[in-house]
PyMOL Python script that loads the backbone (N, CA, C, O; Angstrom):
from pymol import cmd

cmd.read_pdbstr("""\
ATOM      1  N   MET A   1       7.639  -0.940  -2.027  1.00  0.00           N
ATOM      2  CA  MET A   1       6.419  -0.193  -2.801  1.00  0.00           C
ATOM      3  C   MET A   1       6.388   1.035  -1.734  1.00  0.00           C
ATOM      4  O   MET A   1       6.405   0.863  -0.515  1.00  0.00           O
ATOM      5  N   PRO A   2       6.338   2.325  -2.392  1.00  0.00           N
ATOM      6  CA  PRO A   2       6.353   3.391  -1.378  1.00  0.00           C
ATOM      7  C   PRO A   2       4.855   3.579  -1.152  1.00  0.00           C
ATOM      8  O   PRO A   2       3.896   3.206  -1.828  1.00  0.00           O
ATOM      9  N   LEU A   3       4.930   4.289   0.031  1.00  0.00           N
ATOM     10  CA  LEU A   3       3.412   4.496   0.542  1.00  0.00           C
ATOM     11  C   LEU A   3       2.851   5.718   0.022  1.00  0.00           C
ATOM     12  O   LEU A   3       3.617   6.664  -0.158  1.00  0.00           O
ATOM     13  N   PRO A   4       1.422   5.855  -0.289  1.00  0.00           N
ATOM     14  CA  PRO A   4       0.799   6.665  -1.225  1.00  0.00           C
ATOM     15  C   PRO A   4       1.001   8.026  -0.591  1.00  0.00           C
ATOM     16  O   PRO A   4       0.783   8.139   0.615  1.00  0.00           O
ATOM     17  N   ASP A   5       1.403   9.078  -1.310  1.00  0.00           N
ATOM     18  CA  ASP A   5       1.240  10.425  -1.032  1.00  0.00           C
ATOM     19  C   ASP A   5      -0.112  10.969  -1.137  1.00  0.00           C
ATOM     20  O   ASP A   5      -1.060  10.216  -1.359  1.00  0.00           O
ATOM     21  N   THR A   6      -0.277  12.368  -0.974  1.00  0.00           N
ATOM     22  CA  THR A   6      -1.751  12.924  -0.830  1.00  0.00           C
ATOM     23  C   THR A   6      -2.494  12.722  -2.180  1.00  0.00           C
ATOM     24  O   THR A   6      -3.720  12.613  -2.179  1.00  0.00           O
ATOM     25  N   THR A   7      -1.796  12.673  -3.298  1.00  0.00           N
ATOM     26  CA  THR A   7      -2.491  12.336  -4.576  1.00  0.00           C
ATOM     27  C   THR A   7      -2.850  10.828  -4.607  1.00  0.00           C
ATOM     28  O   THR A   7      -3.939  10.446  -5.036  1.00  0.00           O
ATOM     29  N   GLY A   8      -2.046  10.115  -4.212  1.00  0.00           N
ATOM     30  CA  GLY A   8      -2.350   8.609  -4.194  1.00  0.00           C
ATOM     31  C   GLY A   8      -3.463   8.302  -3.285  1.00  0.00           C
ATOM     32  O   GLY A   8      -4.357   7.494  -3.535  1.00  0.00           O
ATOM     33  N   ARG A   9      -3.331   9.116  -2.036  1.00  0.00           N
ATOM     34  CA  ARG A   9      -4.527   8.691  -1.015  1.00  0.00           C
ATOM     35  C   ARG A   9      -5.859   9.138  -1.701  1.00  0.00           C
ATOM     36  O   ARG A   9      -6.829   8.397  -1.546  1.00  0.00           O
ATOM     37  N   GLY A  10      -5.993  10.197  -2.391  1.00  0.00           N
ATOM     38  CA  GLY A  10      -7.056  10.891  -2.973  1.00  0.00           C
ATOM     39  C   GLY A  10      -7.504   9.765  -4.075  1.00  0.00           C
ATOM     40  O   GLY A  10      -8.692   9.443  -4.069  1.00  0.00           O
ATOM     41  N   LYS A  11      -6.910   9.349  -4.713  1.00  0.00           N
ATOM     42  CA  LYS A  11      -7.190   8.268  -5.856  1.00  0.00           C
ATOM     43  C   LYS A  11      -7.770   7.040  -4.965  1.00  0.00           C
ATOM     44  O   LYS A  11      -8.873   6.606  -5.295  1.00  0.00           O
ATOM     45  N   LEU A  12      -7.205   6.538  -4.027  1.00  0.00           N
ATOM     46  CA  LEU A  12      -7.652   5.484  -3.225  1.00  0.00           C
ATOM     47  C   LEU A  12      -8.832   5.718  -2.584  1.00  0.00           C
ATOM     48  O   LEU A  12      -9.665   4.813  -2.539  1.00  0.00           O
ATOM     49  N   VAL A  13      -9.084   6.966  -1.988  1.00  0.00           N
ATOM     50  CA  VAL A  13     -10.384   7.154  -1.294  1.00  0.00           C
ATOM     51  C   VAL A  13     -11.482   6.906  -2.353  1.00  0.00           C
ATOM     52  O   VAL A  13     -12.432   6.150  -2.147  1.00  0.00           O
ATOM     53  N   ARG A  14     -11.271   7.651  -3.597  1.00  0.00           N
ATOM     54  CA  ARG A  14     -12.290   7.771  -4.693  1.00  0.00           C
ATOM     55  C   ARG A  14     -12.479   6.379  -5.185  1.00  0.00           C
ATOM     56  O   ARG A  14     -13.654   6.120  -5.443  1.00  0.00           O
ATOM     57  N   THR A  15     -11.614   5.403  -5.385  1.00  0.00           N
ATOM     58  CA  THR A  15     -11.661   4.243  -5.683  1.00  0.00           C
ATOM     59  C   THR A  15     -12.568   3.390  -4.721  1.00  0.00           C
ATOM     60  O   THR A  15     -13.576   2.806  -5.118  1.00  0.00           O
ATOM     61  N   TYR A  16     -12.088   3.368  -3.324  1.00  0.00           N
ATOM     62  CA  TYR A  16     -12.652   2.517  -2.456  1.00  0.00           C
ATOM     63  C   TYR A  16     -14.025   3.306  -1.885  1.00  0.00           C
ATOM     64  O   TYR A  16     -14.970   2.681  -1.403  1.00  0.00           O
ATOM     65  N   GLY A  17     -14.007   4.267  -1.966  1.00  0.00           N
ATOM     66  CA  GLY A  17     -15.471   5.142  -1.969  1.00  0.00           C
ATOM     67  C   GLY A  17     -16.372   4.980  -2.934  1.00  0.00           C
ATOM     68  O   GLY A  17     -17.546   5.264  -2.695  1.00  0.00           O
ATOM     69  N   ASN A  18     -15.997   4.509  -4.165  1.00  0.00           N
ATOM     70  CA  ASN A  18     -17.029   4.025  -5.205  1.00  0.00           C
ATOM     71  C   ASN A  18     -18.155   3.552  -4.827  1.00  0.00           C
ATOM     72  O   ASN A  18     -18.180   2.481  -4.220  1.00  0.00           O
ATOM     73  N   GLY A  19     -19.496   4.362  -5.153  1.00  0.00           N
ATOM     74  CA  GLY A  19     -20.757   3.769  -4.654  1.00  0.00           C
ATOM     75  C   GLY A  19     -21.165   4.580  -3.711  1.00  0.00           C
ATOM     76  O   GLY A  19     -22.383   4.559  -3.533  1.00  0.00           O
ATOM     77  N   LEU A  20     -20.478   5.380  -2.958  1.00  0.00           N
ATOM     78  CA  LEU A  20     -20.933   6.399  -1.993  1.00  0.00           C
ATOM     79  C   LEU A  20     -21.290   7.607  -2.849  1.00  0.00           C
ATOM     80  O   LEU A  20     -20.762   7.767  -3.949  1.00  0.00           O
ATOM     81  N   PRO A  21     -22.154   8.429  -2.367  1.00  0.00           N
ATOM     82  CA  PRO A  21     -22.345   9.600  -2.860  1.00  0.00           C
ATOM     83  C   PRO A  21     -21.292  10.495  -3.168  1.00  0.00           C
ATOM     84  O   PRO A  21     -20.674  10.922  -2.192  1.00  0.00           O
ATOM     85  N   PRO A  22     -20.913  10.912  -4.373  1.00  0.00           N
ATOM     86  CA  PRO A  22     -19.480  11.715  -4.498  1.00  0.00           C
ATOM     87  C   PRO A  22     -19.697  13.061  -3.470  1.00  0.00           C
ATOM     88  O   PRO A  22     -20.738  13.687  -3.272  1.00  0.00           O
ATOM     89  N   ASP A  23     -18.437  13.266  -2.927  1.00  0.00           N
ATOM     90  CA  ASP A  23     -18.444  14.398  -1.773  1.00  0.00           C
ATOM     91  C   ASP A  23     -16.944  14.652  -1.837  1.00  0.00           C
ATOM     92  O   ASP A  23     -16.097  13.988  -1.240  1.00  0.00           O
ATOM     93  N   GLU A  24     -16.729  15.659  -2.606  1.00  0.00           N
ATOM     94  CA  GLU A  24     -15.344  16.081  -2.837  1.00  0.00           C
ATOM     95  C   GLU A  24     -14.694  16.584  -1.455  1.00  0.00           C
ATOM     96  O   GLU A  24     -13.482  16.544  -1.246  1.00  0.00           O
ATOM     97  N   ALA A  25     -15.668  17.073  -0.516  1.00  0.00           N
ATOM     98  CA  ALA A  25     -15.134  17.445   0.868  1.00  0.00           C
ATOM     99  C   ALA A  25     -14.816  16.326   1.625  1.00  0.00           C
ATOM    100  O   ALA A  25     -13.956  16.412   2.501  1.00  0.00           O
ATOM    101  N   MET A  26     -15.403  15.283   1.398  1.00  0.00           N
ATOM    102  CA  MET A  26     -15.080  14.037   2.289  1.00  0.00           C
ATOM    103  C   MET A  26     -13.692  13.512   1.778  1.00  0.00           C
ATOM    104  O   MET A  26     -12.866  13.070   2.576  1.00  0.00           O
ATOM    105  N   VAL A  27     -13.438  13.576   0.317  1.00  0.00           N
ATOM    106  CA  VAL A  27     -12.094  13.306  -0.177  1.00  0.00           C
ATOM    107  C   VAL A  27     -11.042  13.986   0.505  1.00  0.00           C
ATOM    108  O   VAL A  27     -10.050  13.512   1.059  1.00  0.00           O
ATOM    109  N   THR A  28     -11.498  15.452   0.350  1.00  0.00           N
ATOM    110  CA  THR A  28     -10.270  16.231   0.941  1.00  0.00           C
ATOM    111  C   THR A  28     -10.045  15.904   2.314  1.00  0.00           C
ATOM    112  O   THR A  28      -8.889  15.818   2.726  1.00  0.00           O
ATOM    113  N   ASP A  29     -11.046  15.710   3.085  1.00  0.00           N
ATOM    114  CA  ASP A  29     -10.643  15.446   4.708  1.00  0.00           C
ATOM    115  C   ASP A  29     -10.116  14.222   4.679  1.00  0.00           C
ATOM    116  O   ASP A  29      -9.180  14.087   5.466  1.00  0.00           O
ATOM    117  N   ALA A  30     -10.401  13.247   4.020  1.00  0.00           N
ATOM    118  CA  ALA A  30      -9.900  11.838   4.111  1.00  0.00           C
ATOM    119  C   ALA A  30      -8.329  11.951   3.877  1.00  0.00           C
ATOM    120  O   ALA A  30      -7.498  11.504   4.668  1.00  0.00           O
ATOM    121  N   VAL A  31      -8.055  12.556   2.779  1.00  0.00           N
ATOM    122  CA  VAL A  31      -6.519  12.745   2.459  1.00  0.00           C
ATOM    123  C   VAL A  31      -5.891  13.662   3.768  1.00  0.00           C
ATOM    124  O   VAL A  31      -4.961  13.214   4.438  1.00  0.00           O
ATOM    125  N   ARG A  32      -6.389  14.740   3.997  1.00  0.00           N
ATOM    126  CA  ARG A  32      -5.899  15.410   4.980  1.00  0.00           C
ATOM    127  C   ARG A  32      -5.713  14.824   6.534  1.00  0.00           C
ATOM    128  O   ARG A  32      -4.871  15.219   7.341  1.00  0.00           O
ATOM    129  N   LEU A  33      -6.636  13.862   6.730  1.00  0.00           N
ATOM    130  CA  LEU A  33      -6.795  13.118   8.147  1.00  0.00           C
ATOM    131  C   LEU A  33      -6.071  11.976   8.087  1.00  0.00           C
ATOM    132  O   LEU A  33      -5.723  11.543   9.185  1.00  0.00           O
ATOM    133  N   THR A  34      -5.709  11.302   7.048  1.00  0.00           N
ATOM    134  CA  THR A  34      -5.100   9.946   6.977  1.00  0.00           C
ATOM    135  C   THR A  34      -3.567   9.978   6.868  1.00  0.00           C
ATOM    136  O   THR A  34      -3.010  10.806   6.147  1.00  0.00           O
ATOM    137  N   PRO A  35      -2.987   9.199   7.487  1.00  0.00           N
ATOM    138  CA  PRO A  35      -1.232   9.174   7.504  1.00  0.00           C
ATOM    139  C   PRO A  35      -1.021   8.553   6.221  1.00  0.00           C
ATOM    140  O   PRO A  35      -1.870   7.818   5.717  1.00  0.00           O
ATOM    141  N   PRO A  36       0.249   8.864   5.591  1.00  0.00           N
ATOM    142  CA  PRO A  36       0.688   8.020   4.545  1.00  0.00           C
ATOM    143  C   PRO A  36       0.935   6.537   4.866  1.00  0.00           C
ATOM    144  O   PRO A  36       2.029   6.080   5.196  1.00  0.00           O
ATOM    145  N   ASP A  37      -0.153   5.867   4.740  1.00  0.00           N
ATOM    146  CA  ASP A  37      -0.228   4.362   5.142  1.00  0.00           C
ATOM    147  C   ASP A  37      -0.453   3.738   3.931  1.00  0.00           C
ATOM    148  O   ASP A  37      -0.617   4.446   2.937  1.00  0.00           O
ATOM    149  N   GLY A  38      -0.497   2.289   3.824  1.00  0.00           N
ATOM    150  CA  GLY A  38      -0.722   1.483   3.016  1.00  0.00           C
ATOM    151  C   GLY A  38      -2.234   1.567   2.294  1.00  0.00           C
ATOM    152  O   GLY A  38      -3.149   2.130   2.896  1.00  0.00           O
ATOM    153  N   ALA A  39      -2.428   1.012   1.054  1.00  0.00           N
ATOM    154  CA  ALA A  39      -3.740   1.081   0.553  1.00  0.00           C
ATOM    155  C   ALA A  39      -4.950   0.377   1.426  1.00  0.00           C
ATOM    156  O   ALA A  39      -6.115   0.768   1.508  1.00  0.00           O
ATOM    157  N   ALA A  40      -4.388  -0.689   2.010  1.00  0.00           N
ATOM    158  CA  ALA A  40      -5.562  -1.457   3.029  1.00  0.00           C
ATOM    159  C   ALA A  40      -6.072  -0.526   4.291  1.00  0.00           C
ATOM    160  O   ALA A  40      -7.114  -0.722   4.914  1.00  0.00           O
ATOM    161  N   PHE A  41      -5.189   0.454   4.520  1.00  0.00           N
ATOM    162  CA  PHE A  41      -5.685   1.409   5.660  1.00  0.00           C
ATOM    163  C   PHE A  41      -6.747   2.215   5.036  1.00  0.00           C
ATOM    164  O   PHE A  41      -7.793   2.252   5.685  1.00  0.00           O
ATOM    165  N   ILE A  42      -6.724   2.871   3.926  1.00  0.00           N
ATOM    166  CA  ILE A  42      -7.629   3.508   3.188  1.00  0.00           C
ATOM    167  C   ILE A  42      -8.783   2.692   2.757  1.00  0.00           C
ATOM    168  O   ILE A  42      -9.914   3.105   3.013  1.00  0.00           O
ATOM    169  N   GLU A  43      -8.626   1.645   2.168  1.00  0.00           N
ATOM    170  CA  GLU A  43      -9.665   0.418   2.261  1.00  0.00           C
ATOM    171  C   GLU A  43     -10.571   0.387   3.382  1.00  0.00           C
ATOM    172  O   GLU A  43     -11.784   0.545   3.248  1.00  0.00           O
ATOM    173  N   ASP A  44     -10.005   0.187   4.468  1.00  0.00           N
ATOM    174  CA  ASP A  44     -10.660  -0.157   5.595  1.00  0.00           C
ATOM    175  C   ASP A  44     -11.431   1.155   6.205  1.00  0.00           C
ATOM    176  O   ASP A  44     -12.542   1.080   6.730  1.00  0.00           O
ATOM    177  N   LEU A  45     -10.729   2.289   6.069  1.00  0.00           N
ATOM    178  CA  LEU A  45     -11.374   3.650   6.366  1.00  0.00           C
ATOM    179  C   LEU A  45     -12.704   3.629   5.690  1.00  0.00           C
ATOM    180  O   LEU A  45     -13.771   3.731   6.294  1.00  0.00           O
ATOM    181  N   MET A  46     -12.552   3.469   4.189  1.00  0.00           N
ATOM    182  CA  MET A  46     -13.720   3.684   3.492  1.00  0.00           C
ATOM    183  C   MET A  46     -14.727   2.760   3.543  1.00  0.00           C
ATOM    184  O   MET A  46     -15.820   3.120   3.105  1.00  0.00           O
ATOM    185  N   LEU A  47     -14.584   1.359   4.092  1.00  0.00           N
ATOM    186  CA  LEU A  47     -15.501   0.651   4.532  1.00  0.00           C
ATOM    187  C   LEU A  47     -16.239   1.002   5.810  1.00  0.00           C
ATOM    188  O   LEU A  47     -17.429   0.740   5.985  1.00  0.00           O
ATOM    189  N   ARG A  48     -15.454   1.616   6.697  1.00  0.00           N
ATOM    190  CA  ARG A  48     -15.941   2.015   7.913  1.00  0.00           C
ATOM    191  C   ARG A  48     -16.861   3.224   7.779  1.00  0.00           C
ATOM    192  O   ARG A  48     -17.840   3.347   8.514  1.00  0.00           O
ATOM    193  N   ILE A  49     -16.585   4.004   6.959  1.00  0.00           N
ATOM    194  CA  ILE A  49     -17.390   5.409   6.593  1.00  0.00           C
ATOM    195  C   ILE A  49     -18.711   4.733   5.942  1.00  0.00           C
ATOM    196  O   ILE A  49     -19.828   4.889   6.435  1.00  0.00           O
ATOM    197  N   ALA A  50     -18.473   4.008   4.844  1.00  0.00           N
ATOM    198  CA  ALA A  50     -19.723   3.466   4.282  1.00  0.00           C
ATOM    199  C   ALA A  50     -20.609   2.745   5.247  1.00  0.00           C
ATOM    200  O   ALA A  50     -21.815   2.905   5.056  1.00  0.00           O
ATOM    201  N   GLU A  51     -20.294   2.079   6.122  1.00  0.00           N
ATOM    202  CA  GLU A  51     -21.008   1.397   7.257  1.00  0.00           C
ATOM    203  C   GLU A  51     -21.689   2.199   8.216  1.00  0.00           C
ATOM    204  O   GLU A  51     -22.751   1.849   8.731  1.00  0.00           O
ATOM    205  N   LEU A  52     -20.976   3.498   8.523  1.00  0.00           N
ATOM    206  CA  LEU A  52     -21.462   4.366   9.277  1.00  0.00           C
ATOM    207  C   LEU A  52     -22.632   5.308   8.613  1.00  0.00           C
ATOM    208  O   LEU A  52     -23.620   5.763   9.190  1.00  0.00           O
ATOM    209  N   TRP A  53     -22.229   5.480   7.178  1.00  0.00           N
ATOM    210  CA  TRP A  53     -23.310   6.207   6.503  1.00  0.00           C
ATOM    211  C   TRP A  53     -24.655   5.278   6.470  1.00  0.00           C
ATOM    212  O   TRP A  53     -25.744   5.707   6.850  1.00  0.00           O
ATOM    213  N   LEU A  54     -24.481   4.139   6.040  1.00  0.00           N
ATOM    214  CA  LEU A  54     -25.535   3.184   5.721  1.00  0.00           C
ATOM    215  C   LEU A  54     -26.292   2.739   7.237  1.00  0.00           C
ATOM    216  O   LEU A  54     -27.506   2.542   7.293  1.00  0.00           O
ATOM    217  N   ALA A  55     -25.518   2.634   8.268  1.00  0.00           N
ATOM    218  CA  ALA A  55     -26.380   2.429   9.473  1.00  0.00           C
ATOM    219  C   ALA A  55     -27.068   3.504  10.127  1.00  0.00           C
ATOM    220  O   ALA A  55     -28.158   3.408  10.689  1.00  0.00           O
ATOM    221  N   SER A  56     -26.267   4.670  10.003  1.00  0.00           N
ATOM    222  CA  SER A  56     -26.987   5.913  10.872  1.00  0.00           C
ATOM    223  C   SER A  56     -27.689   6.942   9.953  1.00  0.00           C
ATOM    224  O   SER A  56     -28.511   7.737  10.409  1.00  0.00           O
ATOM    225  N   HIS A  57     -27.374   6.909   8.759  1.00  0.00           N
ATOM    226  CA  HIS A  57     -28.446   7.917   7.761  1.00  0.00           C
ATOM    227  C   HIS A  57     -29.116   7.388   6.810  1.00  0.00           C
ATOM    228  O   HIS A  57     -30.017   7.978   6.214  1.00  0.00           O
ATOM    229  N   GLY A  58     -28.750   6.245   6.578  1.00  0.00           N
ATOM    230  CA  GLY A  58     -29.734   5.322   5.463  1.00  0.00           C
ATOM    231  C   GLY A  58     -29.826   6.272   4.247  1.00  0.00           C
ATOM    232  O   GLY A  58     -30.964   6.474   3.822  1.00  0.00           O
ATOM    233  N   GLY A  59     -28.677   6.955   3.555  1.00  0.00           N
ATOM    234  CA  GLY A  59     -28.916   7.554   2.469  1.00  0.00           C
ATOM    235  C   GLY A  59     -28.522   9.065   2.571  1.00  0.00           C
ATOM    236  O   GLY A  59     -28.367   9.655   1.502  1.00  0.00           O
ATOM    237  N   ASN A  60     -28.356   9.706   3.649  1.00  0.00           N
ATOM    238  CA  ASN A  60     -28.111  11.087   3.696  1.00  0.00           C
ATOM    239  C   ASN A  60     -26.718  11.259   3.579  1.00  0.00           C
ATOM    240  O   ASN A  60     -25.994  10.959   4.528  1.00  0.00           O
ATOM    241  N   CYS A  61     -26.184  11.776   2.366  1.00  0.00           N
ATOM    242  CA  CYS A  61     -24.595  11.775   2.198  1.00  0.00           C
ATOM    243  C   CYS A  61     -24.172  13.015   2.883  1.00  0.00           C
ATOM    244  O   CYS A  61     -22.944  13.087   2.930  1.00  0.00           O
ATOM    245  N   CYS A  62     -24.791  14.029   3.438  1.00  0.00           N
ATOM    246  CA  CYS A  62     -24.158  14.929   4.236  1.00  0.00           C
ATOM    247  C   CYS A  62     -23.508  14.273   5.620  1.00  0.00           C
ATOM    248  O   CYS A  62     -22.631  14.940   6.170  1.00  0.00           O
ATOM    249  N   ALA A  63     -23.831  13.199   6.120  1.00  0.00           N
ATOM    250  CA  ALA A  63     -23.287  12.408   7.077  1.00  0.00           C
ATOM    251  C   ALA A  63     -21.927  12.039   7.005  1.00  0.00           C
ATOM    252  O   ALA A  63     -21.253  11.837   8.014  1.00  0.00           O
ATOM    253  N   ILE A  64     -21.446  11.932   5.719  1.00  0.00           N
ATOM    254  CA  ILE A  64     -20.257  11.076   5.724  1.00  0.00           C
ATOM    255  C   ILE A  64     -18.810  11.916   6.014  1.00  0.00           C
ATOM    256  O   ILE A  64     -17.807  11.398   6.504  1.00  0.00           O
ATOM    257  N   SER A  65     -18.939  13.342   5.595  1.00  0.00           N
ATOM    258  CA  SER A  65     -18.013  14.222   6.047  1.00  0.00           C
ATOM    259  C   SER A  65     -18.068  14.486   7.677  1.00  0.00           C
ATOM    260  O   SER A  65     -17.047  14.697   8.332  1.00  0.00           O
ATOM    261  N   SER A  66     -19.066  14.456   8.106  1.00  0.00           N
ATOM    262  CA  SER A  66     -19.311  14.754   9.700  1.00  0.00           C
ATOM    263  C   SER A  66     -18.655  13.623  10.265  1.00  0.00           C
ATOM    264  O   SER A  66     -17.886  13.835  11.202  1.00  0.00           O
ATOM    265  N   ASN A  67     -18.846  12.310   9.808  1.00  0.00           N
ATOM    266  CA  ASN A  67     -18.372  11.350  10.625  1.00  0.00           C
ATOM    267  C   ASN A  67     -16.723  10.849  10.200  1.00  0.00           C
ATOM    268  O   ASN A  67     -16.166   9.921  10.786  1.00  0.00           O
ATOM    269  N   LEU A  68     -16.195  11.497   9.285  1.00  0.00           N
ATOM    270  CA  LEU A  68     -15.108  11.055   8.750  1.00  0.00           C
ATOM    271  C   LEU A  68     -13.925  11.247   9.942  1.00  0.00           C
ATOM    272  O   LEU A  68     -13.034  10.397   9.971  1.00  0.00           O
ATOM    273  N   LYS A  69     -13.901  12.305  10.887  1.00  0.00           N
ATOM    274  CA  LYS A  69     -12.905  12.314  11.888  1.00  0.00           C
ATOM    275  C   LYS A  69     -13.040  11.284  12.650  1.00  0.00           C
ATOM    276  O   LYS A  69     -12.039  10.579  12.782  1.00  0.00           O
ATOM    277  N   LEU A  70     -14.133  10.941  13.277  1.00  0.00           N
ATOM    278  CA  LEU A  70     -14.310   9.835  14.174  1.00  0.00           C
ATOM    279  C   LEU A  70     -13.849   8.483  13.353  1.00  0.00           C
ATOM    280  O   LEU A  70     -13.095   7.704  13.936  1.00  0.00           O
ATOM    281  N   SER A  71     -14.253   8.208  12.106  1.00  0.00           N
ATOM    282  CA  SER A  71     -13.753   7.025  11.501  1.00  0.00           C
ATOM    283  C   SER A  71     -12.156   6.802  11.533  1.00  0.00           C
ATOM    284  O   SER A  71     -11.606   5.749  11.855  1.00  0.00           O
ATOM    285  N   ALA A  72     -11.495   8.038  11.122  1.00  0.00           N
ATOM    286  CA  ALA A  72     -10.164   7.999  10.923  1.00  0.00           C
ATOM    287  C   ALA A  72      -9.465   7.757  12.211  1.00  0.00           C
ATOM    288  O   ALA A  72      -8.511   6.981  12.265  1.00  0.00           O
ATOM    289  N   ARG A  73      -9.921   8.415  13.277  1.00  0.00           N
ATOM    290  CA  ARG A  73      -9.376   8.071  14.409  1.00  0.00           C
ATOM    291  C   ARG A  73      -9.573   6.498  14.915  1.00  0.00           C
ATOM    292  O   ARG A  73      -8.780   5.909  15.649  1.00  0.00           O
ATOM    293  N   ALA A  74     -10.646   6.015  14.433  1.00  0.00           N
ATOM    294  CA  ALA A  74     -10.996   4.604  15.033  1.00  0.00           C
ATOM    295  C   ALA A  74     -10.236   3.578  14.215  1.00  0.00           C
ATOM    296  O   ALA A  74      -9.855   2.494  14.656  1.00  0.00           O
ATOM    297  N   ALA A  75     -10.023   4.094  12.783  1.00  0.00           N
ATOM    298  CA  ALA A  75      -9.144   2.900  12.019  1.00  0.00           C
ATOM    299  C   ALA A  75      -7.976   3.171  12.369  1.00  0.00           C
ATOM    300  O   ALA A  75      -7.341   2.128  12.527  1.00  0.00           O
ATOM    301  N   ARG A  76      -7.192   4.366  12.631  1.00  0.00           N
ATOM    302  CA  ARG A  76      -5.972   4.392  13.153  1.00  0.00           C
ATOM    303  C   ARG A  76      -5.648   3.711  14.252  1.00  0.00           C
ATOM    304  O   ARG A  76      -4.579   3.108  14.343  1.00  0.00           O
ATOM    305  N   SER A  77      -6.596   3.744  15.255  1.00  0.00           N
ATOM    306  CA  SER A  77      -6.383   3.025  16.656  1.00  0.00           C
ATOM    307  C   SER A  77      -6.425   1.373  16.442  1.00  0.00           C
ATOM    308  O   SER A  77      -5.799   0.526  17.078  1.00  0.00           O
ATOM    309  N   ILE A  78      -7.156   1.226  15.585  1.00  0.00           N
ATOM    310  CA  ILE A  78      -7.087  -0.410  15.244  1.00  0.00           C
ATOM    311  C   ILE A  78      -6.062  -0.957  14.540  1.00  0.00           C
ATOM    312  O   ILE A  78      -5.729  -2.135  14.675  1.00  0.00           O
ATOM    313  N   ALA A  79      -5.403   0.002  13.612  1.00  0.00           N
ATOM    314  CA  ALA A  79      -4.282  -0.395  12.946  1.00  0.00           C
ATOM    315  C   ALA A  79      -3.161  -0.409  13.814  1.00  0.00           C
ATOM    316  O   ALA A  79      -2.240  -1.086  13.357  1.00  0.00           O
ATOM    317  N   ARG A  80      -2.943   0.092  14.869  1.00  0.00           N
ATOM    318  CA  ARG A  80      -1.986   0.130  15.800  1.00  0.00           C
ATOM    319  C   ARG A  80      -1.782  -1.144  16.579  1.00  0.00           C
ATOM    320  O   ARG A  80      -0.921  -1.200  17.458  1.00  0.00           O
TER     321      ARG A  80
END
""", "prot")
cmd.dss("prot")
cmd.show_as("cartoon", "prot")
cmd.util.cbc("prot")
cmd.orient("prot")
């Protein structure tokens, strides 16, 4: 099975980010910052973003995009 391209990663971010406040900037950043990796990587990244959002901002959707770079780096380092 081929790895997801940018369109596929966008769909995965929207799917696994379901329930988070809709933020198209976050989707765009996630697609731009993530490597073409498997769906499990995107799922883990979105879980970490949701955890950060809930733990540190308790409902402030503006925090998602600002935490994305940190989350993407952390998820990549764990995946290695």
